[in-house]
N, C-alpha and C positions, 0 to 999 in steps of 0.2 A: 448609440448602436453597439459599441463595445460592451456596455453594461447589459443590454438585452441579451447579446450573444452569451455573455458569461452566465447570466441567470438561467437561460434556457439549458446551456450544457451542463450547468451544475444541477439543475433539477432532474434532468434525465440521468446523469451519472450517479447521483446520490440514491436513486432507486435501483440502478442496475449494478453498481460496483460493489455493493455491500456484501455479496456472497462470491466465493470462489468456487467454481464448478470442479470439485474434487472427485465427483463420481465418473465423469467421462474422460478425465486426464490422468495420466501416469503420475504417481506420487513417489518421490525419492527423498530420503533424508539428506540434509546438507553433509553429513558425515560419510555419505557414500558417493561423494562427488570430489572432483579436484578442479582447480581453476588455472586459467592461463590469462595473462595480463591483456587488457583490451584498452582502446583509447579512452574509454571512460569505465572504470571499474574492472570487472573480469568476465570472462566467458566460462561458463560452467559445463562440465563434462562428467557424465556418470562414470564411476571407476571402471577400469577395463574397456573404455570406449574412446574412440577418436572422433566421434560424432558429437557436436554441440548438443546439449541436452534441451529437449522440449517437453514441457509438462509442469508439474508443480513441485517446487523444492520446499522442504520444511525443516525447521529446527524444533526441538523439544526441551523443556525444562527437566530437571532430574526427576520431578514427580510425574513425568509422562504427558503433561499438558503442553499444548503447542506454544512455543515462543514466537515462531513466525511462519507464514505460509506465503509463498510468492510464485507467481506464474512466470515461467521462462519460454522463450521461443528462440530456437537455435543458439541456446547458451546465454542468451542476453535477457535481462529483466524487461519483459513487455507484458502488460496486463495488470491485474490486481495484486496487491500485497496486503497483508494484514499482520500486525504485531499484537501480541497478547501480554497480559499480566500473568503472573505465576498462578493466579487463582483461576485462569481459564477465560476470564472476560477480556473483550477486545480492548486494545489500548490505541490503536491507530488503524485505519483503513484507507488506502489510497491507490494510485495507479503508477506503473512504471512505463516510461517511454524510452526505448533505447538505453536502458540501465540508469536512467534519471527518474527520481521521484518528481513527477509532473502531474498537474491536473488536480482534480477535487480530492479533498482529504477530509476525514472526520477523526476527531480526537476524543478519547473517553476517559473518564476517571476510573480508578480501580473498582468502583462499585457498579460500573456499566453505564452510568449516566453520561450523556453527551456533554463534553467540555467545550469543544470549538469545531468550527467547520469553515472551510475556505479552499483556496487553490494554492498549489506550489508551481513554481516555474524554476528551471535551471537548478535542479538538485535542492529542493527544500527552501527555496526562497519564496517567502510569502508574497503574493500578488492579489490584486482585487480586494473584494470585500471579505473580511473575516468576521465571524460572529462568534461571541464568547457567551457561555451560559452558566448560570449558577446551578447548584445541586438539585434544585427544584425543576430545572429545565427552562427557566425564564431567561430571556435574553438580557444580558447585563452591560454588554459592550459590543460595539460594531466599529471596526477599523478598516479604512481603505488604504491598502498598501500600494496602490497604483500599479502600473504595469511597467 
């Protein structure tokens, strides 16, 4: 039953979480925020504001391409996050739950091909079945990390 739940949730999430809706959400550079300590990580605030930030925070490389894009609600990481290579290709895409990287994640090589996919729990602890792919996209290894 756990495996069925995992497969269904991953199938749904892998189609839904790959894109961050940046058109309907406010976007602010990480450089334009400040942080206050939180029980896990930090709470983000837009500069000159006392209200925890809700929207998309991003970081950029010196070449202007995105380094990271992350969704925040009330100053806390909740929603989709994505990290990028300096060439602009995705590096990792996943979800935050209360400032923790949890749930489905996909990892990519610098050329944009899928490297691995699986689930994280408790801040990047691999759980469940992880699949690893070669550069041609063929499954080369599958590992069950348990729960």
